[in-house]
BAGU-604967 format. One record per residue (C-alpha): residue number from 1; residue in three letters; x, y, z. Coordinates in pm, 1 decimal, m for minus. Layout:
<r pos="NUM" code="ALA" c1="X" c2="Y" c3="Z"/>
...
END
This chain:
<r pos="1" code="MET" c1="6867.2" c2="7063.8" c3="m6573.7"/>
<r pos="2" code="GLY" c1="6502.0" c2="7053.5" c3="m6498.6"/>
<r pos="3" code="ARG" c1="6340.2" c2="7015.8" c3="m6143.5"/>
<r pos="4" code="ARG" c1="6178.5" c2="6673.3" c3="m6060.8"/>
<r pos="5" code="VAL" c1="5815.4" c2="6719.3" c3="m6001.9"/>
<r pos="6" code="THR" c1="5653.4" c2="6518.7" c3="m5739.5"/>
<r pos="7" code="PRO" c1="5311.4" c2="6400.4" c3="m5851.1"/>
<r pos="8" code="PRO" c1="5008.5" c2="6485.3" c3="m5625.7"/>
<r pos="9" code="PRO" c1="4877.4" c2="6200.8" c3="m5401.5"/>
<r pos="10" code="ALA" c1="4606.3" c2="5988.6" c3="m5547.6"/>
<r pos="11" code="ASP" c1="4266.1" c2="6091.4" c3="m5439.5"/>
<r pos="12" code="HIS" c1="4099.7" c2="5834.6" c3="m5212.8"/>
<r pos="13" code="GLY" c1="3768.9" c2="6043.6" c3="m5156.6"/>
<r pos="14" code="ASP" c1="3725.4" c2="6109.0" c3="m4783.9"/>
<r pos="15" code="ALA" c1="3958.7" c2="5835.8" c3="m4643.8"/>
<r pos="16" code="PRO" c1="4140.0" c2="5985.6" c3="m4370.4"/>
<r pos="17" code="ARG" c1="4517.2" c2="6052.1" c3="m4395.1"/>
<r pos="18" code="TYR" c1="4734.5" c2="5909.0" c3="m4108.8"/>
<r pos="19" code="ARG" c1="5061.1" c2="6025.7" c3="m4015.6"/>
<r pos="20" code="ARG" c1="5342.0" c2="5777.3" c3="m3910.3"/>
<r pos="21" code="GLY" c1="5247.6" c2="5560.3" c3="m3612.3"/>
<r pos="22" code="GLU" c1="4885.3" c2="5671.4" c3="m3604.2"/>
<r pos="23" code="ARG" c1="4758.8" c2="5339.3" c3="m3806.8"/>
<r pos="24" code="GLU" c1="4933.4" c2="5124.8" c3="m3541.9"/>
<r pos="25" code="ALA" c1="4769.8" c2="5310.2" c3="m3246.8"/>
<r pos="26" code="LEU" c1="4430.7" c2="5272.5" c3="m3410.9"/>
<r pos="27" code="THR" c1="4491.1" c2="4892.0" c3="m3487.0"/>
<r pos="28" code="LEU" c1="4590.8" c2="4838.2" c3="m3110.4"/>
<r pos="29" code="ARG" c1="4284.1" c2="5056.9" c3="m3003.4"/>
<r pos="30" code="ARG" c1="4034.0" c2="4835.0" c3="m3208.3"/>
<r pos="31" code="ARG" c1="4193.9" c2="4513.6" c3="m3079.4"/>
<r pos="32" code="ARG" c1="4155.5" c2="4635.1" c3="m2711.6"/>
<r pos="33" code="GLN" c1="3776.1" c2="4720.0" c3="m2799.0"/>
<r pos="34" code="LEU" c1="3725.3" c2="4385.0" c3="m2951.4"/>
<r pos="35" code="HIS" c1="3880.8" c2="4211.3" c3="m2637.5"/>
<r pos="36" code="ARG" c1="3646.6" c2="4408.6" c3="m2409.0"/>
<r pos="37" code="LEU" c1="3345.8" c2="4314.5" c3="m2618.3"/>
<r pos="38" code="ARG" c1="3432.2" c2="3951.3" c3="m2607.7"/>
<r pos="39" code="GLN" c1="3454.7" c2="3973.2" c3="m2238.4"/>
<r pos="40" code="VAL" c1="3107.8" c2="4099.8" c3="m2222.6"/>
<r pos="41" code="LEU" c1="2961.2" c2="3856.8" c3="m2479.9"/>
<r pos="42" code="ARG" c1="3110.0" c2="3543.8" c3="m2347.0"/>
<r pos="43" code="PRO" c1="2932.0" c2="3518.4" c3="m2017.2"/>
<r pos="44" code="LEU" c1="2604.3" c2="3659.2" c3="m2178.7"/>
<r pos="45" code="GLY" c1="2650.3" c2="3371.5" c3="m2429.1"/>
<r pos="46" code="LEU" c1="2689.9" c2="3122.2" c3="m2133.6"/>
<r pos="47" code="VAL" c1="2363.4" c2="3271.8" c3="m1980.9"/>
<r pos="48" code="LEU" c1="2168.9" c2="3240.4" c3="m2304.2"/>
<r pos="49" code="ALA" c1="2292.2" c2="2881.5" c3="m2366.5"/>
<r pos="50" code="ALA" c1="2191.0" c2="2790.9" c3="m1993.6"/>
<r pos="51" code="ALA" c1="1846.0" c2="2952.3" c3="m2037.0"/>
<r pos="52" code="PHE" c1="1793.0" c2="2756.8" c3="m2362.5"/>
<r pos="53" code="VAL" c1="1898.0" c2="2420.0" c3="m2195.4"/>
<r pos="54" code="ILE" c1="1674.5" c2="2482.7" c3="m1893.8"/>
<r pos="55" code="SER" c1="1374.7" c2="2576.9" c3="m2137.9"/>
<r pos="56" code="PHE" c1="1452.9" c2="2266.6" c3="m2336.8"/>
<r pos="57" code="TRP" c1="1447.2" c2="2025.7" c3="m2033.7"/>
<r pos="58" code="ARG" c1="1144.0" c2="2182.1" c3="m1895.7"/>
<r pos="59" code="SER" c1="938.6" c2="2120.8" c3="m2222.4"/>
<r pos="60" code="ASP" c1="842.8" c2="1759.5" c3="m2329.8"/>
<r pos="61" code="ALA" c1="1104.3" c2="1733.9" c3="m2592.1"/>
<r pos="62" code="PRO" c1="1360.4" c2="1537.9" c3="m2391.7"/>
<r pos="63" code="GLY" c1="1095.8" c2="1288.7" c3="m2264.8"/>
<r pos="64" code="ALA" c1="964.7" c2="1241.3" c3="m2609.1"/>
<r pos="65" code="ILE" c1="1304.3" c2="1195.0" c3="m2762.2"/>
<r pos="66" code="ALA" c1="1420.2" c2="956.7" c3="m2477.6"/>
<r pos="67" code="GLU" c1="1094.8" c2="743.4" c3="m2529.4"/>
<r pos="68" code="SER" c1="1149.6" c2="730.3" c3="m2874.3"/>
<r pos="69" code="VAL" c1="1510.6" c2="622.0" c3="m2862.2"/>
<r pos="70" code="THR" c1="1432.8" c2="378.3" c3="m2594.8"/>
<r pos="71" code="ALA" c1="1157.1" c2="227.7" c3="m2794.5"/>
<r pos="72" code="PHE" c1="1368.8" c2="184.9" c3="m3104.0"/>
<r pos="73" code="PHE" c1="1654.1" c2="27.1" c3="m2893.0"/>
<r pos="74" code="ASN" c1="1417.9" c2="m223.9" c3="m2730.7"/>
<r pos="75" code="ASP" c1="1262.1" c2="m304.6" c3="m3057.1"/>
<r pos="76" code="GLN" c1="1591.7" c2="m395.2" c3="m3207.7"/>
<r pos="77" code="ALA" c1="1696.5" c2="m585.4" c3="m2898.8"/>
<r pos="78" code="VAL" c1="1379.1" c2="m787.1" c3="m2909.3"/>
<r pos="79" code="LYS" c1="1455.2" c2="m883.6" c3="m3280.7"/>
<r pos="80" code="ALA" c1="1804.9" c2="m983.0" c3="m3186.6"/>
<r pos="81" code="GLY" c1="1666.1" c2="m1209.0" c3="m2914.4"/>
<r pos="82" code="PHE" c1="1772.4" c2="m999.3" c3="m2610.1"/>
<r pos="83" code="VAL" c1="1442.3" c2="m1088.8" c3="m2408.8"/>
<r pos="84" code="VAL" c1="1384.9" c2="m1242.3" c3="m2062.6"/>
<r pos="85" code="ALA" c1="1343.7" c2="m1613.5" c3="m2148.0"/>
<r pos="86" code="GLU" c1="1490.7" c2="m1742.6" c3="m1833.4"/>
<r pos="87" code="VAL" c1="1493.4" c2="m1653.3" c3="m1452.9"/>
<r pos="88" code="THR" c1="1712.5" c2="m1856.7" c3="m1219.6"/>
<r pos="89" code="VAL" c1="1665.7" c2="m1830.9" c3="m844.3"/>
<r pos="90" code="THR" c1="1908.9" c2="m1955.6" c3="m574.9"/>
<r pos="91" code="GLY" c1="1843.2" c2="m1958.0" c3="m201.7"/>
<r pos="92" code="ARG" c1="1459.9" c2="m1976.4" c3="m216.4"/>
<r pos="93" code="GLU" c1="1330.1" c2="m2242.7" c3="43.8"/>
<r pos="94" code="ARG" c1="1017.3" c2="m2120.9" c3="215.0"/>
<r pos="95" code="LEU" c1="919.9" c2="m1818.4" c3="m21.2"/>
<r pos="96" code="SER" c1="672.9" c2="m1905.3" c3="m251.6"/>
<r pos="97" code="GLU" c1="733.1" c2="m1909.5" c3="m634.0"/>
<r pos="98" code="GLU" c1="417.5" c2="m1716.1" c3="m669.5"/>
<r pos="99" code="GLU" c1="493.8" c2="m1444.0" c3="m418.9"/>
<r pos="100" code="LEU" c1="822.5" c2="m1390.7" c3="m591.8"/>
<r pos="101" code="ARG" c1="688.7" c2="m1381.4" c3="m931.5"/>
<r pos="102" code="GLU" c1="432.0" c2="m1129.1" c3="m832.8"/>
<r pos="103" code="ALA" c1="692.7" c2="m904.2" c3="m671.0"/>
<r pos="104" code="MET" c1="920.8" c2="m925.8" c3="m968.5"/>
<r pos="105" code="GLY" c1="670.3" c2="m792.2" c3="m1213.0"/>
<r pos="106" code="VAL" c1="875.6" c2="m886.2" c3="m1509.6"/>
<r pos="107" code="PRO" c1="681.8" c2="m1085.9" c3="m1783.6"/>
<r pos="108" code="MET" c1="870.4" c2="m1348.7" c3="m1986.2"/>
<r pos="109" code="GLY" c1="948.8" c2="m1206.7" c3="m2315.0"/>
<r pos="110" code="SER" c1="1024.3" c2="m850.6" c3="m2203.2"/>
<r pos="111" code="PRO" c1="1319.0" c2="m677.7" c3="m2343.8"/>
<r pos="112" code="ILE" c1="1600.3" c2="m765.7" c3="m2111.1"/>
<r pos="113" code="PHE" c1="1764.6" c2="m417.1" c3="m2133.8"/>
<r pos="114" code="SER" c1="1446.5" c2="m266.7" c3="m2016.8"/>
<r pos="115" code="VAL" c1="1452.3" c2="m440.9" c3="m1670.7"/>
<r pos="116" code="ASP" c1="1571.7" c2="m197.6" c3="m1411.8"/>
<r pos="117" code="LEU" c1="1790.9" c2="m421.0" c3="m1187.7"/>
<r pos="118" code="ALA" c1="1810.5" c2="m177.1" c3="m893.9"/>
<r pos="119" code="GLU" c1="1414.7" c2="m145.7" c3="m897.0"/>
<r pos="120" code="LEU" c1="1375.7" c2="m522.0" c3="m914.8"/>
<r pos="121" code="ARG" c1="1612.8" c2="m590.4" c3="m633.0"/>
<r pos="122" code="ASP" c1="1410.4" c2="m337.6" c3="m423.3"/>
<r pos="123" code="ARG" c1="1077.5" c2="m481.5" c3="m503.1"/>
<r pos="124" code="ILE" c1="1207.0" c2="m840.9" c3="m401.2"/>
<r pos="125" code="ALA" c1="1372.2" c2="m707.0" c3="m91.8"/>
<r pos="126" code="MET" c1="1022.1" c2="m593.8" c3="30.7"/>
<r pos="127" code="ILE" c1="911.7" c2="m939.7" c3="79.5"/>
<r pos="128" code="GLY" c1="915.4" c2="m1037.6" c3="443.3"/>
<r pos="129" code="TRP" c1="1101.6" c2="m1372.4" c3="378.1"/>
<r pos="130" code="VAL" c1="1388.4" c2="m1200.1" c3="195.4"/>
<r pos="131" code="LYS" c1="1689.9" c2="m1083.7" c3="431.7"/>
<r pos="132" code="SER" c1="1897.9" c2="m998.9" c3="137.1"/>
<r pos="133" code="VAL" c1="1894.3" c2="m1019.6" c3="m238.9"/>
<r pos="134" code="SER" c1="2128.0" c2="m970.0" c3="m545.6"/>
<r pos="135" code="VAL" c1="2016.6" c2="m955.9" c3="m905.9"/>
<r pos="136" code="ALA" c1="2219.2" c2="m988.2" c3="m1226.7"/>
<r pos="137" code="ARG" c1="2163.4" c2="m973.2" c3="m1597.1"/>
<r pos="138" code="ARG" c1="2307.1" c2="m1256.9" c3="m1804.7"/>
<r pos="139" code="LEU" c1="2298.0" c2="m1194.0" c3="m2170.1"/>
<r pos="140" code="PRO" c1="2119.7" c2="m1273.9" c3="m2411.5"/>
<r pos="141" code="ASN" c1="1813.4" c2="m1373.4" c3="m2224.2"/>
<r pos="142" code="ARG" c1="1857.1" c2="m1480.0" c3="m1847.0"/>
<r pos="143" code="LEU" c1="1807.5" c2="m1305.6" c3="m1512.5"/>
<r pos="144" code="GLU" c1="1992.4" c2="m1433.6" c3="m1209.8"/>
<r pos="145" code="ILE" c1="1849.1" c2="m1383.8" c3="m849.4"/>
<r pos="146" code="HIS" c1="2014.2" c2="m1494.8" c3="m540.7"/>
<r pos="147" code="LEU" c1="1830.0" c2="m1483.6" c3="m209.8"/>
<r pos="148" code="VAL" c1="1905.9" c2="m1512.0" c3="162.3"/>
<r pos="149" code="GLU" c1="1582.2" c2="m1594.4" c3="351.5"/>
<r pos="150" code="ARG" c1="1504.2" c2="m1491.9" c3="710.2"/>
<r pos="151" code="GLU" c1="1501.9" c2="m1777.5" c3="974.0"/>
<r pos="152" code="PRO" c1="1171.4" c2="m1824.5" c3="1156.4"/>
<r pos="153" code="ALA" c1="1230.5" c2="m1793.3" c3="1539.5"/>
<r pos="154" code="ALA" c1="906.8" c2="m1720.8" c3="1712.4"/>
<r pos="155" code="LEU" c1="544.3" c2="m1621.3" c3="1662.5"/>
<r pos="156" code="TRP" c1="460.9" c2="m1267.7" c3="1761.2"/>
<r pos="157" code="GLN" c1="93.8" c2="m1190.1" c3="1882.1"/>
<r pos="158" code="ASN" c1="m13.3" c2="m836.0" c3="1891.7"/>
<r pos="159" code="ASP" c1="m360.2" c2="m707.7" c3="1892.5"/>
<r pos="160" code="GLY" c1="m500.9" c2="m1034.8" c3="1812.3"/>
<r pos="161" code="VAL" c1="m276.0" c2="m1086.2" c3="1498.4"/>
<r pos="162" code="MET" c1="m12.3" c2="m1359.0" c3="1481.3"/>
<r pos="163" code="THR" c1="307.6" c2="m1293.0" c3="1272.0"/>
<r pos="164" code="LEU" c1="586.0" c2="m1517.1" c3="1218.3"/>
<r pos="165" code="ILE" c1="928.5" c2="m1326.4" c3="1303.0"/>
<r pos="166" code="ASP" c1="1298.7" c2="m1403.3" c3="1275.8"/>
<r pos="167" code="ARG" c1="1566.3" c2="m1373.8" c3="1547.8"/>
<r pos="168" code="GLU" c1="1596.4" c2="m1002.1" c3="1499.0"/>
<r pos="169" code="GLY" c1="1216.7" c2="m942.1" c3="1535.5"/>
<r pos="170" code="HIS" c1="1166.7" c2="m870.8" c3="1188.4"/>
<r pos="171" code="PRO" c1="813.9" c2="m965.8" c3="1067.4"/>
<r pos="172" code="ILE" c1="817.4" c2="m1233.5" c3="798.6"/>
<r pos="173" code="THR" c1="446.1" c2="m1322.4" c3="722.0"/>
<r pos="174" code="SER" c1="112.6" c2="m1372.6" c3="879.0"/>
<r pos="175" code="LEU" c1="m8.9" c2="m1640.6" c3="645.8"/>
<r pos="176" code="ASP" c1="5.1" c2="m2011.3" c3="674.1"/>
<r pos="177" code="LEU" c1="147.6" c2="m2022.3" c3="1009.6"/>
<r pos="178" code="GLY" c1="55.4" c2="m2388.6" c3="1097.5"/>
<r pos="179" code="ALA" c1="395.8" c2="m2531.7" c3="1023.3"/>
<r pos="180" code="TYR" c1="539.5" c2="m2298.0" c3="1281.8"/>
<r pos="181" code="ALA" c1="293.6" c2="m2349.0" c3="1571.4"/>
<r pos="182" code="HIS" c1="586.4" c2="m2541.2" c3="1763.1"/>
<r pos="183" code="LEU" c1="781.2" c2="m2198.0" c3="1796.8"/>
<r pos="184" code="PRO" c1="748.3" c2="m1990.6" c3="2121.0"/>
<r pos="185" code="HIS" c1="482.4" c2="m1733.7" c3="2106.3"/>
<r pos="186" code="VAL" c1="598.1" c2="m1375.7" c3="2179.9"/>
<r pos="187" code="VAL" c1="314.6" c2="m1156.2" c3="2329.4"/>
<r pos="188" code="GLY" c1="286.5" c2="m787.4" c3="2375.0"/>
<r pos="189" code="GLN" c1="377.4" c2="m435.8" c3="2232.0"/>
<r pos="190" code="GLY" c1="728.5" c2="m418.0" c3="2140.0"/>
<r pos="191" code="ALA" c1="785.3" c2="m782.4" c3="2235.4"/>
<r pos="192" code="GLN" c1="911.5" c2="m888.5" c3="1881.9"/>
<r pos="193" code="LYS" c1="1225.4" c2="m642.7" c3="1911.8"/>
<r pos="194" code="ALA" c1="1289.6" c2="m737.4" c3="2267.9"/>
<r pos="195" code="ALA" c1="1285.5" c2="m1092.3" c3="2176.0"/>
<r pos="196" code="ALA" c1="1595.0" c2="m1069.3" c3="1966.9"/>
<r pos="197" code="ASP" c1="1802.3" c2="m1017.4" c3="2313.1"/>
<r pos="198" code="PHE" c1="1599.3" c2="m1285.0" c3="2501.7"/>
<r pos="199" code="LEU" c1="1588.3" c2="m1586.2" c3="2264.9"/>
<r pos="200" code="PRO" c1="1947.2" c2="m1670.7" c3="2332.3"/>
<r pos="201" code="VAL" c1="1891.5" c2="m1653.3" c3="2711.6"/>
<r pos="202" code="LEU" c1="1593.9" c2="m1896.8" c3="2646.0"/>
<r pos="203" code="GLU" c1="1798.6" c2="m2136.4" c3="2440.0"/>
<r pos="204" code="SER" c1="2082.1" c2="m2154.0" c3="2701.4"/>
<r pos="205" code="ASP" c1="1899.1" c2="m2441.7" c3="2847.1"/>
<r pos="206" code="PRO" c1="1739.1" c2="m2640.4" c3="2559.9"/>
<r pos="207" code="ARG" c1="1561.6" c2="m2873.2" c3="2784.2"/>
<r pos="208" code="LEU" c1="1373.3" c2="m2608.0" c3="2974.7"/>
<r pos="209" code="ALA" c1="1312.9" c2="m2411.8" c3="2648.3"/>
<r pos="210" code="GLY" c1="1141.5" c2="m2708.3" c3="2505.5"/>
<r pos="211" code="LEU" c1="867.7" c2="m2668.9" c3="2765.2"/>
<r pos="212" code="VAL" c1="794.2" c2="m2301.0" c3="2681.6"/>
<r pos="213" code="ARG" c1="463.0" c2="m2209.5" c3="2533.6"/>
<r pos="214" code="ALA" c1="476.7" c2="m1821.8" c3="2527.9"/>
<r pos="215" code="LEU" c1="692.9" c2="m1539.3" c3="2620.1"/>
<r pos="216" code="VAL" c1="482.2" c2="m1233.9" c3="2743.5"/>
<r pos="217" code="ARG" c1="638.9" c2="m891.2" c3="2759.9"/>
<r pos="218" code="VAL" c1="523.2" c2="m699.7" c3="3065.7"/>
<r pos="219" code="GLY" c1="520.0" c2="m315.7" c3="3064.6"/>
<r pos="220" code="GLU" c1="782.9" c2="m335.6" c3="2797.9"/>
<r pos="221" code="ARG" c1="1039.7" c2="m399.4" c3="3084.1"/>
<r pos="222" code="ARG" c1="1044.6" c2="m766.3" c3="3149.5"/>
<r pos="223" code="TRP" c1="932.2" c2="m1107.2" c3="3061.1"/>
<r pos="224" code="ASP" c1="689.6" c2="m1360.1" c3="3193.1"/>
<r pos="225" code="VAL" c1="750.7" c2="m1721.3" c3="3054.0"/>
<r pos="226" code="VAL" c1="452.8" c2="m1927.0" c3="3023.4"/>
<r pos="227" code="PHE" c1="515.6" c2="m2313.6" c3="3004.8"/>
<r pos="228" code="GLU" c1="294.0" c2="m2574.9" c3="2841.0"/>
<r pos="229" code="ASN" c1="133.7" c2="m2683.7" c3="3158.0"/>
<r pos="230" code="GLY" c1="33.3" c2="m2335.2" c3="3245.4"/>
<r pos="231" code="VAL" c1="304.0" c2="m2249.3" c3="3505.5"/>
<r pos="232" code="ARG" c1="405.3" c2="m1882.0" c3="3466.7"/>
<r pos="233" code="ALA" c1="773.4" c2="m1785.5" c3="3558.6"/>
<r pos="234" code="ARG" c1="835.0" c2="m1414.3" c3="3641.7"/>
<r pos="235" code="LEU" c1="1167.4" c2="m1298.0" c3="3542.6"/>
<r pos="236" code="PRO" c1="1351.2" c2="m984.7" c3="3653.9"/>
<r pos="237" code="GLU" c1="1402.8" c2="m674.8" c3="3438.2"/>
<r pos="238" code="LYS" c1="1781.2" c2="m725.9" c3="3474.1"/>
<r pos="239" code="GLY" c1="1964.7" c2="m1051.3" c3="3526.0"/>
<r pos="240" code="GLU" c1="1744.0" c2="m1249.9" c3="3297.9"/>
<r pos="241" code="TRP" c1="2009.1" c2="m1523.9" c3="3238.4"/>
<r pos="242" code="GLN" c1="2079.1" c2="m1559.5" c3="3602.1"/>
<r pos="243" code="ALA" c1="1722.2" c2="m1609.5" c3="3683.5"/>
<r pos="244" code="TRP" c1="1660.2" c2="m1846.3" c3="3396.3"/>
<r pos="245" code="GLN" c1="1961.2" c2="m2058.6" c3="3506.6"/>
<r pos="246" code="ARG" c1="1824.3" c2="m2070.1" c3="3851.7"/>
<r pos="247" code="LEU" c1="1486.4" c2="m2195.9" c3="3731.8"/>
<r pos="248" code="ALA" c1="1661.6" c2="m2464.0" c3="3521.9"/>
<r pos="249" code="LYS" c1="1841.3" c2="m2574.8" c3="3839.7"/>
<r pos="250" code="LEU" c1="1509.3" c2="m2589.1" c3="4025.5"/>
<r pos="251" code="GLN" c1="1362.5" c2="m2809.9" c3="3741.9"/>
<r pos="252" code="GLN" c1="1650.9" c2="m3041.9" c3="3731.7"/>
<r pos="253" code="ASP" c1="1673.2" c2="m3094.3" c3="4120.6"/>
<r pos="254" code="HIS" c1="1304.7" c2="m3070.2" c3="4220.5"/>
<r pos="255" code="LYS" c1="1081.1" c2="m3091.3" c3="3906.5"/>
<r pos="256" code="VAL" c1="921.6" c2="m2767.0" c3="4012.2"/>
<r pos="257" code="LEU" c1="733.2" c2="m2743.8" c3="3689.6"/>
<r pos="258" code="ALA" c1="572.9" c2="m3079.8" c3="3746.2"/>
<r pos="259" code="ARG" c1="412.7" c2="m2977.1" c3="4089.4"/>
<r pos="260" code="GLU" c1="86.4" c2="m2784.2" c3="4148.5"/>
<r pos="261" code="VAL" c1="253.7" c2="m2460.3" c3="4090.8"/>
<r pos="262" code="HIS" c1="85.5" c2="m2158.1" c3="3937.4"/>
<r pos="263" code="ILE" c1="357.4" c2="m1889.9" c3="3962.9"/>
<r pos="264" code="ILE" c1="729.1" c2="m1894.3" c3="4020.4"/>
<r pos="265" code="ASP" c1="855.2" c2="m1538.7" c3="4100.9"/>
<r pos="266" code="LEU" c1="1216.1" c2="m1515.7" c3="4024.9"/>
<r pos="267" code="ARG" c1="1241.1" c2="m1125.5" c3="4022.3"/>
<r pos="268" code="GLN" c1="1441.2" c2="m1113.8" c3="4353.3"/>
<r pos="269" code="PRO" c1="1796.3" c2="m1271.7" c3="4327.0"/>
<r pos="270" code="ASP" c1="1803.3" c2="m1372.5" c3="4692.9"/>
<r pos="271" code="ARG" c1="1432.3" c2="m1480.5" c3="4736.1"/>
<r pos="272" code="LEU" c1="1206.5" c2="m1725.3" c3="4571.2"/>
<r pos="273" code="VAL" c1="817.2" c2="m1699.2" c3="4572.5"/>
<r pos="274" code="ILE" c1="606.9" c2="m1984.9" c3="4463.2"/>
<r pos="275" code="ARG" c1="240.3" c2="m1954.3" c3="4440.8"/>
<r pos="276" code="LEU" c1="24.7" c2="m2280.5" c3="4412.1"/>
<r pos="277" code="THR" c1="m273.2" c2="m2345.9" c3="4185.1"/>
<r pos="278" code="ASP" c1="m614.7" c2="m2268.9" c3="4344.8"/>
<r pos="279" code="GLN" c1="m687.3" c2="m2645.9" c3="4328.6"/>
<r pos="280" code="GLU" c1="m377.8" c2="m2724.5" c3="4524.2"/>
<r pos="281" code="ILE" c1="m443.1" c2="m2454.3" c3="4788.4"/>
<r pos="282" code="LYS" c1="m818.1" c2="m2578.4" c3="4835.6"/>
<r pos="283" code="ARG" c1="m668.4" c2="m2951.1" c3="4873.3"/>
<r pos="284" code="ARG" c1="m430.5" c2="m2852.1" c3="5121.7"/>
<r pos="285" code="GLN" c1="m676.7" c2="m2650.9" c3="5341.2"/>
<r pos="286" code="GLU" c1="m896.0" c2="m2958.3" c3="5331.4"/>
<r pos="287" code="LEU" c1="m617.5" c2="m3156.2" c3="5463.1"/>
<r pos="288" code="LEU" c1="m545.6" c2="m2920.1" c3="5750.5"/>
<r pos="289" code="ALA" c1="m917.5" c2="m2862.7" c3="5826.3"/>
<r pos="290" code="PRO" c1="m1025.8" c2="m3024.3" c3="6176.8"/>
<r pos="291" code="LYS" c1="m1216.1" c2="m3345.9" c3="6134.8"/>
<r pos="292" code="THR" c1="m1579.7" c2="m3356.5" c3="6276.8"/>
<r pos="293" code="LYS" c1="m1713.4" c2="m3628.0" c3="6499.1"/>
<r pos="294" code="GLY" c1="m2078.2" c2="m3655.0" c3="6612.1"/>
<r pos="295" code="GLY" c1="m2185.7" c2="m3338.5" c3="6431.8"/>
<r pos="296" code="GLN" c1="m1953.3" c2="m3138.2" c3="6666.9"/>
<r pos="297" code="VAL" c1="m1616.9" c2="m2989.8" c3="6603.5"/>
END
């Protein structure tokens, strides 16, 4: 019998020859290298992406794109009838329509989606008359505005300027104050804020409060109350309510404000000081002066 001859292996050029297990080891090693490479490239890719985004937003491209999209959207909205055609306002009593319209700054026919409601609310809230405001968009073409106005309480005079204020001392307006001349005048630096605490004291006796012309803040510590007939009541720094009730009792029992009185000093709780007018002092001096007879005293 002849011997079986094993043919020589095919020639693959320079391809390496692997023993059993070497190919599996090489594949595993390559996988590990690829894994390490991915670990390096992943954060590097994130850094490069972040750099691209930052560079993009620092350029004018986003703004130009946004403007273009907004312009197209507003144009389509106008064609579809989504424009400001009506504005309804509730709660407006003293605030003039002209002042409100000027503060709004929204022309009729404007694209309704282009109205920034938060900005519109802030502009209206800056009006002195407005205590609070809410704004809503009612599609397709209406804006709704609800106002709560400030309640006038006094006229504040400071540095020669007269300003209408509410009960919290918030300035309302300095224009067209003739309709509020009957309100008490608050005079002095910081008087508008201090009046918030004193007005309830004043109103605790409406009959006496109705005779008041002005409230003068003295040294930013206490009040002088000036009445319509010129009588001035000096109130203490503390215990204003008790002093005011004391004065109300004096007026009720003795009509002290109807007398020839210039100053009523109530700063001491256990003492009352009344200063007469100069005319009354002179009159009383003349009554007490000795009468002359025959040219001799």
